[in-house]
Each structure stands twice: as C-alpha cells, then as structure tokens.
C-alpha positions, 0 to 999 in steps of 0.5 A: 236562293240559298242552297245546302251546298252553300251551307256545306261550304260554310261548314267546311270553312268553319270546322273543316267538314267535307261534304264529300265525306259525310254527304249533303244529306247529312248536312240537309238533315241538320239544316232541317232540324235547325230551321224547325228549332228557329221557326224559320221557313227556308234556307235563305232566312236561316242563312241570314239568321246564322250570320246575324247570331253569335250562337247559331253557328255553334248550334248548327255544328252541334247538330251536324256532329253525331259522335260514335264513341265508347269507352276503350274503343280500339283497345290496343291503342289504350294498352299501347299508351299505358305500356309506352308511358310506364315502360318508356316515358316514366323511366326517362322522366323521373320528374315532370308531368305526362302531357296528353291531348284528346281531340276531338274528345266528344262526350269524354269516353276517349280521354277518360279511357286514357286516364283509366288505362294509365291509372290501372297500369300504376302510373302516378295520378298526380303526374297525368294531365290530359287536355280534352278539346272539342268543337261542340259545346253540347258534347263537352257539357255531357263529358263534364257530367261524366254519367254514361248509359249502356251505349258507352260500354260495349264489348264483353270486357267491362271490368273497368266499369266495376272498377271506375264507375258507380251505378246511378239508376240505369246509368253509371257515374265516373269516379272523381279520381279518373275525372281529375286529370282531364281538363275539357275545353272548347276549341276548333283545331282550325282556329289559329288561337286554339292550342299552344304554339309549342311542342308540349304533348307526349301523346296525342289521340286524334282518331277518326276526325281527319277522315271528315276533312278534305285533303287540304284541311287534312294537311293543315291539321296534321302540320298543326298537330305535328307542331304540338308533339315533343320530339319523341312523342307519339300520335294515335289516329284512326285505322282509316287515317294511317296512310295520311300520317305516312304522307307527312314524315311519320312512321309507324311506332311499331305498336301492333294494331294501335295505329300509333306514329312517330316523326321520322327523325325520332322513330324506332330502328327500321327493320331490314331493307324492304320491310313493311309493317302489316297488321295481323288479321288474326287479332290477339285478345287485348290485355285486360286491366286487372281489378285491384284488391285495394279500393284505391284507384292507383295500383302498384306498378308491379301488381297492375302490370303482368309480366310479358308472355313469351312469344310463340316460336316462328315455327308455331306461326301458321296461315296469315300470321306467317304471311304477316311475319314474313312481310314485316321482315321485308321478305315480300316474295316469300310472303306473297308465295305463302299467301298464295299457298294459303288461298290455294289450300283454303279458298278465297279470303278477304284478309288474304287478298288484303295482305296480298294487295299490301305485299304487292303494293310494298313491292311497287306493283300497284296494278297487281295490288289494286286487283287484290284489294278489289278481290278483298272488297268483293268478298267483304265490301266493308273491309275497312283496311282494304278501303283505306289502302285502295283509296291511297293507292288510287290517289297516288295513281292520280284517280282522285275521284276513285280515291274519294269514293273509297275514302267515303266508304271507309268513313261510313264503315268506321262510323257504323254505316254500310260500305 
C-alpha cells in the first residue's frame, strides 16, 4: 500500500522539500488534488502513474508549491541592492554587465522588484541582467505574462505601481522596460545541470526557499549557490535563513534588515572584538523611490537617489535602539545592563527579551540565552527572529527535535501561517 510518506520521500529527492517543514498534510492535500485531476482511485495507482508519465511529476510539484510573494517584500533588501549596485559596483565596473539571480522566482514579483529598484535608482538599464529561475512551470508562465492582481501589491507605499504599471481592468500590467532585463527559465537547484559551473553573479536573491529543505539539502544548496557568487558578491536570504549562512563561511554584509551576506574572505571590516550585529527592533521607514518627472523609466542618478540623511547622535538613541548599538560595538555587558533597565522601567517586551537572548548568546551563555528566547516567545509566539535563533541554539546544543520544531514554527510564520 503506497503512503503519503513515500510521496514525501519522492518530493524530497526531486525538489528537496522536507515534509518535516511543511507537514504531511500539505503533501496529502496536493496528492488528493492530483488524484481527482487524473481520475485515479488511490495512491498506489497514482504512484504508478507518476513514474510512467514525464509530466505528472511536474504537475505534482506545481500543486504542492503555494508561493507567498508580493512586490518589494522585505523592502530593505531591495533598497540595499540599489545602494550597493550604484555606490559600490558601478564605480568599480565602468564597463560590463551587472549579473543577478532570483531563485526561486515564483510568479516574478521578486526579480521584477529587483529590476524596478535598480532602474528607479538610475542604474543603466542596458547593463542589468537578472536570471529568474523556478521549478514550477505554472508559476513561470504567470511571471512571463506580468499581469498582477491586488494581492501582489501590499503595504501603503505603492508609488512604484503608478510608475511602472498600467491598469488593465482590475489588474496591472508591468512596463516592458522592467520586463526586458529579466530572463525566466525553468530549473531545479538540485539538478547538477541547473545553473552554470562558474562564479557569474554579483548578487543572488535566494529568499525563503532554504527553510523548506532538510539540513543536508540546505548544505548542498548553499554550497552550490556559493560557487555561483563572484568574490565580492552578496547573497540575500530570508530572515529565517540567516543562521544557516553564518554556518557556511558567510558573514553579514552589514546592510541593516536586508539579510545580506558575503563570503568571509571578502567581507567588510569587522567591528571591534566581541561585536555582534543585532537587528534593530524599531525599524526605520524604508526609503521610497521618487517618482520621476519625465516619462522615461530610467532616472538620472542624482535626481533619483537623494542624499543620505545624517544619523542621530549617540545621545539621541534611546531604549532598544541603544541596546542594539552597544551590542553592535561589542559592548555586550553594557547592552545587557541597558536592556535590563529597559525591562524594569517598561515591563515585559518580546523585542527586549529577544535582544537579551542574542546578547547572552553572543556572550557564550546559551542556557541564559535560551531562557530569554523562551520569554520572548511566551509574549509573542510568532516572533520570527526569536524562533530562528532559538532553533539554531538548540541545534548547536544537540537538541535536533527541538530545533526542528521551532524551525517549523518560523516557517509557518514566514509564510503567513500561525506559529
């Protein structure tokens, strides 16, 4: 008798999907849909059918994948990409082409957001090439159509929609100038024939895919992606995947809240000994793209990119921002003291407990760190950063089952589910 577990193993071998991450119920639901579509009675018949059909495996993959994506998801990543490309890459490469990879690209919102961010920042359109790859044929077809409904536009800042889209009934069609630099292709990261064998990319966006793999597949995927990066390139991942990159000879690219990493041998200068980069809980507003006066998509660099605003003096930083600053400087004892003062003055706070956990974690006090992580989750069971860091802490302590449990919760939060 063929079981759902056997199909879960087939999906893991084919596309790296971990049933421990998504749950057998998700796979069972996809199988039920395909049984109905194929007019088959049971899983045994479907098992024979999927091994006899060249296309049915792809149909199952398309059914089990339910992408959660929208334009400029995690805006800081796209703002950081534009800044790095214009301020760092462009002056160092007066000629040549900027190469970028979006994997998985789903229905195209991510690679198109990359293109819009670069164009709006004044980067020359003719020098942009974005390779966008996904394992789902159905999703790629929708990406090529480049017509989107309201679910792809979230948040209050939608100036980019007025700038780069035209209304088509109740939907919106993307401008040809944004579509031009993006090249979509069907591919599977686990297929040795997928992607080149040389380091060709200046920036890779591989966000919220690795969390669906088991650890062995994650390690394989990171090694393969590393081989695609140029020496001074950056890789952007999802918030839940930051710890995984740190385990693979990567360090933070020091782009706040962008979740970008570089290989250690080409990383920016490290802070003082003992420093740890902590994300700031009070997130500043993301820099929005100015709407051009002219109709042209490509704006002059000086007009498109406003001058940097002055940073507030240290004395102006208060509360948890001050805690983050102290920790960034490696002043962990002071960070812990200030955070404790904050908790005494203002009462329990998930963000404060999370920062206390991080500071103790960096100070090599894992038991204390775990206590504070769990306090943060008591107040906010869906605090994604805490879920991720607690998972990696437990993994390092040898508690594989506990790590897996919290990683699954982080995945559900990341995809819009309940913790």
